[in-house]
Every structure is written in structure tokens, then in C-alpha cells.
C-alpha positions as CSV (number, residue, x, y, z in Angstrom):
1,M,112.7,80.0,109.7
2,I,114.4,80.0,106.3
3,W,116.2,83.2,105.2
4,P,116.7,84.2,101.6
5,Q,119.8,82.7,99.8
6,H,121.7,86.0,99.9
7,T,121.6,86.1,103.7
8,P,125.1,85.7,105.0
9,R,125.6,82.4,106.9
10,S,129.4,81.9,107.0
11,T,132.6,83.8,106.5
12,R,136.2,83.0,106.0
13,L,139.6,84.6,106.3
14,F,139.0,85.8,109.9
15,G,135.7,87.4,108.9
16,L,137.2,89.5,106.1
17,R,135.4,87.7,103.3
18,F,132.1,85.9,102.9
19,A,132.3,82.2,101.9
20,Q,129.5,82.6,99.3
21,R,130.3,84.6,96.2
22,E,126.8,86.0,95.9
23,T,126.9,87.2,99.5
24,E,130.3,88.9,98.8
25,R,128.9,90.6,95.7
26,D,125.9,91.8,97.7
27,Y,128.3,93.1,100.4
28,Q,130.4,95.0,97.9
29,R,127.3,96.7,96.5
30,W,126.1,97.5,100.0
31,R,129.5,98.8,101.0
32,V,129.4,101.5,98.3
33,S,126.3,103.2,99.7
34,Y,127.5,102.6,103.3
35,T,131.1,104.0,102.9
36,T,130.4,106.9,100.5
37,P,129.4,109.3,103.3
38,F,132.6,108.5,105.2
39,A,134.7,109.3,102.1
40,R,132.7,112.5,101.7
41,I,133.4,113.5,105.3
42,G,137.0,112.6,104.8
43,Y,137.4,114.9,101.9
44,I,135.5,117.7,103.6
45,G,137.2,117.2,106.9
46,S,140.8,117.1,105.5
47,T,140.3,120.4,103.5
48,P,140.7,122.7,106.5
49,S,143.8,120.8,107.5
50,W,145.4,121.6,104.2
51,V,144.4,125.2,104.5
52,L,146.0,125.4,107.9
53,L,149.1,123.7,106.5
54,L,149.3,126.4,103.9
55,V,148.9,129.1,106.5
56,A,151.6,127.6,108.6
57,V,154.0,127.4,105.7
58,V,153.3,131.1,104.8
59,V,154.0,132.1,108.5
60,L,156.9,129.8,109.3
61,D,158.7,129.6,106.0
62,P,157.7,132.4,103.6
63,D,160.5,131.4,101.1
64,A,158.8,128.1,100.5
65,A,155.3,129.6,100.4
66,D,155.1,130.0,96.6
67,Q,156.1,126.5,95.8
68,A,154.0,124.9,98.5
69,A,151.0,127.1,97.7
70,F,150.8,125.8,94.1
71,W,150.6,122.2,95.2
72,V,148.4,122.7,98.3
73,V,145.9,124.9,96.5
74,G,145.8,122.4,93.6
75,W,145.2,119.6,96.1
76,I,142.4,121.5,97.8
77,V,140.7,121.9,94.4
78,L,141.1,118.2,93.8
79,L,139.4,117.5,97.2
80,V,136.5,119.7,96.2
81,V,136.1,117.7,92.9
82,L,136.3,114.4,94.7
83,T,133.7,115.6,97.2
84,G,131.4,116.4,94.3
85,L,131.8,113.0,92.8
86,T,130.5,111.3,95.9
87,F,127.1,112.9,95.2
88,H,126.7,111.3,91.8
89,P,125.1,107.9,92.1
90,A,126.7,106.5,88.9
91,L,130.2,107.3,90.2
92,Q,129.8,106.2,93.8
93,R,131.2,102.8,93.0
94,M,134.5,104.6,92.2
95,V,134.6,106.1,95.7
96,T,136.8,103.4,97.3
97,P,139.5,103.3,94.6
98,L,139.5,107.1,94.3
99,S,139.8,107.6,98.1
100,A,142.6,105.1,98.2
101,A,144.5,106.8,95.3
102,A,143.8,110.3,96.9
103,N,145.2,109.2,100.2
104,C,148.3,107.8,98.5
105,L,149.0,111.0,96.7
106,A,148.3,113.0,99.9
107,G,150.9,110.9,101.7
108,F,153.6,111.6,99.1
109,L,152.7,115.3,99.0
110,I,153.0,115.5,102.8
111,V,156.4,113.8,102.9
112,W,157.8,115.9,100.0
113,L,156.4,119.2,101.4
114,L,157.6,118.7,105.0
115,S,161.0,117.1,104.2
116,E,162.1,118.9,101.1
117,V,160.2,122.2,100.6
118,T,159.2,123.8,103.9
119,L,161.0,124.4,107.1
120,A,164.4,124.5,105.3
121,D,166.0,126.6,108.1
122,E,164.8,124.3,110.8
123,A,166.8,121.5,112.4
124,S,166.6,118.1,110.7
125,Q,165.1,116.6,113.8
126,S,162.2,119.2,113.6
127,R,161.5,118.5,110.0
128,A,161.6,114.8,110.6
129,G,159.2,115.1,113.5
130,V,156.7,117.3,111.6
131,M,156.9,114.9,108.6
132,T,156.2,111.9,110.9
133,A,153.2,113.7,112.5
134,G,151.8,114.6,109.0
135,L,152.2,111.0,107.9
136,I,150.3,109.7,110.9
137,V,147.4,112.2,110.2
138,V,147.2,111.2,106.5
139,M,147.5,107.5,107.5
140,F,144.6,107.8,109.9
141,F,142.4,109.1,107.1
142,G,143.5,106.3,104.8
143,F,142.9,103.5,107.2
144,A,140.0,104.7,109.3
145,V,138.1,107.7,108.0
146,F,137.7,106.7,104.3
147,R,136.6,103.2,105.4
148,N,138.8,101.6,102.7
149,P,139.2,97.8,102.9
150,P,142.4,96.6,104.6
151,G,143.9,95.4,101.3
152,A,143.2,98.6,99.4
153,A,144.3,100.8,102.3
154,T,147.6,98.9,102.7
155,V,148.4,99.2,99.0
156,A,147.6,102.9,99.2
157,I,149.5,103.7,102.4
158,T,152.6,101.5,102.3
159,P,154.3,103.4,99.5
160,Y,154.3,106.8,101.1
161,V,155.2,105.4,104.5
162,A,158.1,103.6,102.8
163,F,159.0,106.9,101.1
164,G,159.0,108.7,104.5
165,S,161.3,106.0,105.9
166,Y,163.5,106.5,102.9
167,Q,163.7,110.3,103.6
168,L,164.8,109.4,107.2
169,L,167.4,107.1,105.8
170,E,168.8,109.8,103.5
171,A,168.9,112.2,106.4
172,Y,170.8,109.6,108.4
173,N,173.3,109.0,105.6
174,D,173.8,112.7,105.2
175,G,174.5,113.0,108.9
176,E,171.5,115.2,109.6
177,L,170.0,112.5,111.9
178,N,171.8,110.0,114.1
179,A,170.9,106.4,114.3
180,V,168.6,106.8,117.3
181,E,166.7,109.7,115.9
182,A,166.2,108.1,112.4
183,S,165.2,104.8,113.9
184,S,162.9,106.4,116.4
185,F,161.0,108.4,113.8
186,A,160.8,105.3,111.4
187,A,159.5,103.2,114.3
188,A,156.9,105.8,115.1
189,Q,155.7,105.7,111.4
190,W,155.5,101.9,111.2
191,I,154.0,101.4,114.6
192,A,151.3,104.0,113.6
193,F,151.0,102.1,110.3
194,L,150.4,98.8,112.1
195,G,148.1,100.3,114.7
196,C,145.9,102.0,112.0
197,L,146.0,98.8,110.0
198,L,144.6,96.9,113.0
199,V,141.9,99.5,113.3
200,C,141.1,99.1,109.6
201,I,140.8,95.3,109.9
202,V,138.5,95.6,113.0
203,T,136.4,98.2,111.2
204,E,136.1,95.9,108.1
205,I,135.0,93.0,110.3
206,V,132.4,95.3,112.1
207,D,131.2,96.5,108.7
208,R,130.7,93.0,107.5
209,R,128.8,92.0,110.6
210,T,126.7,95.2,110.2
211,F,125.9,94.1,106.7
212,S,125.0,90.6,107.9
213,K,122.6,92.0,110.5
214,D,121.1,94.4,107.9
215,Q,120.5,91.5,105.6
216,I,118.9,89.5,108.3
217,I,116.7,92.4,109.4
218,A,115.8,93.0,105.7
219,A,114.9,89.4,105.3
220,Q,112.8,89.5,108.5
221,Q,111.1,92.6,107.3
222,Q,110.3,91.1,103.9
223,E,109.0,88.0,105.6
224,L,106.9,90.2,107.9
225,R,105.5,92.1,105.0
226,S,104.7,88.9,103.2
227,T,103.0,87.5,106.3
228,R,101.1,90.7,106.8
229,E,100.0,90.6,103.1
230,T,98.9,87.0,103.4
231,I,97.0,87.7,106.6
232,R,95.4,90.7,104.9
233,R,94.0,88.5,102.2
234,Y,92.1,86.4,104.7
235,V,91.0,89.2,107.0
236,P,88.9,92.3,106.2
237,R,91.1,95.4,105.8
238,P,89.7,97.4,108.8
239,V,89.9,94.3,111.0
240,F,93.5,93.8,109.9
241,E,94.4,97.4,110.6
242,H,93.0,97.1,114.2
243,V,95.1,94.0,114.7
244,A,98.2,95.6,113.2
245,R,97.8,98.6,115.5
246,G,97.4,96.2,118.5
247,E,93.8,97.3,119.1
248,T,92.5,93.8,119.4
249,A,90.2,94.6,122.3
250,E,87.9,96.4,119.9
251,I,87.4,93.3,117.8
252,D,87.9,90.4,120.2
253,V,85.0,90.9,122.5
254,P,81.6,90.8,120.8
255,V,79.4,93.9,121.4
256,R,75.8,94.8,120.6
257,R,75.7,97.4,117.9
258,R,73.2,98.6,115.3
259,L,74.6,97.6,111.9
260,T,73.6,97.2,108.3
261,V,74.1,93.8,106.7
262,L,74.4,93.1,103.0
263,F,74.1,89.7,101.4
264,A,74.9,89.1,97.7
265,D,74.6,86.0,95.6
266,L,75.7,85.3,92.0
267,V,72.6,83.9,90.1
268,G,73.2,80.8,87.9
269,F,76.7,80.1,89.2
270,T,75.8,76.5,90.1
271,A,74.5,75.8,86.6
272,L,77.5,77.5,85.1
273,A,79.8,75.1,86.9
274,D,78.5,72.3,84.8
275,R,79.2,74.0,81.5
276,V,82.7,75.6,81.8
277,E,86.2,74.3,82.7
278,P,87.3,74.5,86.3
279,E,90.0,77.0,85.5
280,D,87.5,79.4,83.9
281,L,85.0,78.9,86.7
282,T,87.8,79.8,89.2
283,Q,88.5,83.0,87.2
284,V,84.9,83.9,87.2
285,I,84.4,83.6,90.9
286,N,87.7,85.3,91.7
287,D,86.9,88.2,89.3
288,Y,83.5,88.5,90.9
289,M,84.6,88.4,94.5
290,T,87.5,90.7,93.9
291,A,85.4,93.4,92.2
292,M,82.5,93.2,94.7
293,S,84.9,93.3,97.7
294,Q,86.7,96.3,96.3
295,L,83.4,98.1,95.8
296,I,82.2,97.3,99.3
297,D,85.5,98.5,100.8
298,E,85.3,101.7,98.8
299,H,81.9,102.4,100.3
300,G,83.0,101.9,103.9
301,G,81.9,98.3,104.4
302,I,83.8,95.1,105.0
303,V,83.3,91.7,103.5
304,N,83.4,89.3,106.5
305,E,82.3,86.1,104.9
306,F,82.5,84.3,101.5
307,A,80.2,81.4,101.0
308,G,80.6,79.7,97.6
309,D,79.3,82.4,95.1
310,G,77.8,84.6,97.8
311,L,79.2,87.1,100.3
312,M,78.1,88.8,103.5
313,A,79.2,92.4,104.2
314,L,78.9,94.7,107.2
315,F,78.5,98.5,107.4
316,G,79.3,100.1,110.7
317,A,81.9,97.7,112.1
318,P,84.6,97.5,113.3
319,D,84.8,101.3,112.8
320,E,81.5,102.9,113.9
321,M,79.4,104.7,111.3
322,D,76.1,106.6,111.7
323,V,73.3,104.2,111.0
324,D,71.7,106.3,108.2
325,Q,75.1,106.5,106.6
326,Q,75.4,102.8,106.9
327,V,72.3,102.2,104.8
328,A,73.2,104.9,102.3
329,S,76.7,103.3,101.8
330,A,75.2,99.8,101.5
331,V,72.7,100.9,98.9
332,R,75.3,102.8,96.9
333,A,77.6,99.8,97.0
334,A,74.7,97.5,95.8
335,H,74.1,99.8,92.8
336,A,77.8,99.9,92.1
337,M,78.0,96.1,92.3
338,H,75.3,95.7,89.6
339,T,77.0,98.2,87.4
340,R,80.4,96.5,87.8
341,L,78.8,93.1,87.0
342,D,77.9,94.4,83.5
343,S,81.5,95.1,82.7
344,L,82.5,91.7,84.1
345,N,80.0,90.0,81.9
346,R,81.7,91.5,78.8
347,H,85.0,90.3,80.1
348,W,83.7,86.8,80.7
349,Q,82.4,86.6,77.2
350,G,86.0,86.0,76.2
351,L,85.9,82.8,78.3
352,G,82.9,81.5,76.3
353,I,80.3,82.5,78.9
354,A,77.6,84.0,76.6
355,E,74.8,84.3,79.0
356,P,75.2,87.3,81.3
357,M,75.5,86.6,85.0
358,Q,73.3,88.5,87.5
359,T,73.4,89.1,91.2
360,R,70.8,89.4,94.0
361,I,71.4,91.7,96.9
362,G,69.5,91.9,100.3
363,I,70.0,94.6,102.9
364,D,68.8,94.9,106.5
365,T,69.6,97.1,109.5
366,G,69.2,96.3,113.2
367,M,70.9,95.3,116.4
368,L,73.5,92.6,116.1
369,S,76.2,91.0,118.1
370,V,79.5,91.8,116.3
371,G,83.0,90.7,117.2
372,S,85.2,87.6,117.0
373,F,83.5,84.2,117.1
374,G,85.0,80.7,116.9
375,S,87.4,78.6,118.8
376,A,90.7,79.4,120.6
377,G,92.6,78.2,117.5
378,R,90.6,80.0,114.8
379,M,88.4,83.1,115.1
380,T,86.2,84.9,112.6
381,Y,85.1,88.5,112.8
382,T,81.4,88.6,112.0
383,A,78.0,89.5,113.2
384,I,75.2,87.2,114.4
385,G,71.6,87.9,115.1
386,M,68.2,88.0,113.5
387,H,69.0,90.8,111.1
388,T,71.7,88.7,109.3
389,N,69.0,86.1,108.7
390,I,66.6,88.8,107.4
391,A,69.2,90.2,104.9
392,A,70.0,86.7,103.7
393,R,66.2,85.9,103.2
394,L,65.7,89.2,101.3
395,Q,68.6,88.3,99.0
396,A,67.0,84.9,98.4
397,A,63.6,86.5,97.6
398,C,65.2,88.9,95.1
399,D,64.7,88.7,91.4
400,P,68.0,88.4,89.5
401,G,69.5,91.8,89.1
402,Q,67.4,93.3,91.9
403,I,68.2,94.9,95.3
404,L,65.8,94.4,98.2
405,I,66.1,96.4,101.5
406,S,64.0,95.9,104.6
407,E,61.6,98.4,106.0
408,A,64.0,99.3,108.8
409,S,66.6,100.2,106.2
410,W,64.1,101.9,103.9
411,Y,63.1,104.4,106.7
412,L,66.7,105.6,106.7
413,V,67.1,106.3,103.0
414,R,63.6,107.0,101.7
415,D,64.2,110.7,101.4
416,H,67.2,110.3,99.2
417,A,66.8,107.0,97.3
418,P,63.5,106.4,95.4
419,C,62.2,102.9,96.3
420,E,59.4,100.8,95.2
421,P,57.5,98.6,97.7
422,R,58.0,94.9,96.9
423,G,55.6,93.3,99.4
424,E,56.3,91.2,102.4
425,V,58.9,88.5,102.7
426,H,58.5,85.7,105.1
427,C,61.8,84.9,106.7
428,K,62.5,81.6,108.4
429,G,63.1,82.2,112.1
430,V,61.4,85.6,112.1
431,H,57.9,85.6,113.6
432,Y,56.6,88.4,111.4
433,P,56.7,89.2,107.7
434,V,59.3,91.7,106.6
435,R,58.2,94.5,104.3
436,S,60.7,95.0,101.5
437,Y,61.5,97.8,99.1
438,S,63.7,98.0,96.0
439,P,65.9,101.1,95.4
440,I,65.2,101.9,91.7
441,S,68.0,104.4,91.1
442,A,70.9,106.1,92.7
443,F,70.6,108.9,95.3
444,T,68.8,112.0,94.1
445,S,71.4,114.3,95.6
446,T,74.8,114.9,94.0
447,R,76.4,114.5,97.4
448,P,74.3,112.0,99.4
449,D,76.8,112.0,102.2
450,D,76.1,115.6,103.0
451,Q,72.3,115.1,103.2
452,V,72.2,111.7,104.9
453,V,74.7,112.1,107.7
């Protein structure tokens, strides 16, 4: 099985970058939509923390409340704005750099507020401990919640962790902290830094593997859709739908059922093949078969066989249909096929085919064996029995542009479709002549389905 070229096949740098540039670009585009919700959650989730910080400042250090409130309220407003930007598709590619920059500013703000502004009356050890705890919380958001890449997260977080360590060094130089206290708090900050960085690296590797799996799944789904569409072109739609739903028992085993069979043949196609180019001939037959198949499908039938310029259609299989409705649908489809052929003839004039093409159609109804026939390696869903032969013979006995239906079919539509008797047709293999009729117009009712069913 060959996957599309964009499917990841190898990585480098310990799984932190794809070897193929196109794959890396695909991943970066995928990453935007994948990580945007995490950034949004990070903004929303951190907002209550800043509100609680402001409340704590007001309660614990009222003297610093005014100065802290200005910066904290401003920061909360900024978080609201950043949250709103994550909902704009055109701006989502800026989510990663904005979340990295926001986390960097948040770290500096935490260090400054907790070491310089608030808790002025508390012991230096308490201020240092609270600052370290605040840094670890912000660090966690930068490395884990925002899902920033390890490089971007490191660039965003290292400056404010270094700033926090500098504040500890100043407190040590001023005699506010001894060597053990300063080094312990600094070690806690950098150990948390390294631990969160490791989490960030693991998360990035997991994200890249998730992307790889998503791409493989997408390629498999695309291949499956392509395969299904290819199969659909070779199998009648209702039969394909039964197979797709796993309902193969209903089409595998032949059953006896009363069906209506329609045979159609394009008159003069053999002679036309000697006068036109093969490419034009191919277009003619493809146009004809496509249009006729569509009409039969629209009227509830299935085209189960193509034979040169002819086709065989069934009404009442694989999905059951009332027998009078079968004939009504087949006759309506036959009239629609003649009408559509007129428009096709006008189209084919552009190919140099001046003489209009005509079709003959024969219809019969009766008991047939319908199901899958063939070999273990290749099966065909079709119907066999005397009435397929009768429909084919009626088609062969038609005048060009005519529809012939058997007496069995005529009995089912005579009250709704005016027909003319066309005499008897002797069918090879049938031990009695078959009376035939020709529907001369469409159904007399505006809604034949309501009266026929």
C-alpha cells in the first residue's frame, strides 16, 4: 500500500522534527488548529488565578493593592483580548508566538509583583517562597498548557526564571537570604524549569506522533473513499449500499421474486462506429449510458448489465417494490429516456453526428431468480429467467424510438398509461407468442405514484 507523499515516514532530532520539509510544513499547519484550543483554555484558566492573586494582595497587603491592581487588571483585560483572538481563523497562526510572549510577560509580572510590590512587610523568605511558587505555576502554563514547542517555550520562559534567580541573588547580597535559602529557592525554580521542559519535549513528540497517525488515517480514509467510489462505478448503487452496510445476505443468495425487466438498445450504433472517430464514439456511448443510467436510478431501478450499446435494468430488486409500481416506474423511465435522447442528439451534432440516434426499449414483468451469479472470484448481481428473454425480444421487435411492454406489464398500468396493441411477438425459447403494447404517452394522472401503488 502506497501512502500519499505528505505522509510522515521518518523523523530526526529525537522525533522533534520531520526529515521531509513538506511534512514539517504540513505539521505546522496541523499544529495551529490542534493547539489553539489549548491556548484558549490556558488564557481562560489562568484568568481566575490572577483574580485570586489580586484578592490576596488586597487582603494581605492593602498598601500595595493600588499599584498591583493596575497591572493585574490590565493583564486580565489582555487575557480576554488574547482569548478572543483564538476564535478568529485568520489570526490562529499567531496563537503560538502570542501565547509564548504572553507567558514571558506573565512571568516577569509575577516576579516583580511578588518580590518588589506585595508582601513588603513579610519576611524575605516568605516573599521568595511565594515568588518561586508563582513562577512554577506560570512556567507550567508556558511549557505544558499552551502546548508551545520546546524551543519557543524555552525562549519565553528562561528570561523570567533567570530574572527570578537574579532577585534571589540580590536578596542574598542584601543579607535578606542566606546562601542555603537563596540556593534552595533557585534550585527549586530551575529544577521545575527542567522538569517542565522535559514534559514539553515529551508532549511535542506525542503531538508529532499524533499528527503522523492522523495523516495515515486520513490517507487510509481517502484511499477507502477512492476505492468505494471505484467500486460504486462498477456496481449498481442499491447493491453497493447493501454491501457497504454489510447486508450481503440480501444480495448473495439468489431468490425468486416478481420483477420488471427493461432492455434498451441504441439503434444505428454499429453503423455509426464506421463513420466517426473512436474518441467521438466513446463519448457518444458514455454520454448515452450515463444519462440512461441516471434516469433509471431516479425512477427506482438499477442498471445491472451493459452490453455494447445496450443495457438491462431491474425494477423491484434488490430493494422490494410493489409490482404495479415497478411497471409504472419502468414505463416512466422509458419515456424519460426517449426525451433525454433528444437533447443528447443535439449535443452530439457538435461531434459531427448529423443523423439523430434512436433507442428501442422492451419491458416485461414476471417471476425471476435474482441475486449474485458467477464464480467465486467474480460475481454479478442480475436476474435470470424467461422474462429477461421476453424483455430482450420485445426490445428487438421495437421500431426505433418505440417502447414495447408485454401483456403481463400492460395489465398493471393500463388504467393509468394509454397503450396501443402492437400484436404478438414470437420470442425464442418461449413456447407461446407474447402480446405486446406500446405506451403512447405519459401517465394520465399528475401523481401516478398515488394511484398506482
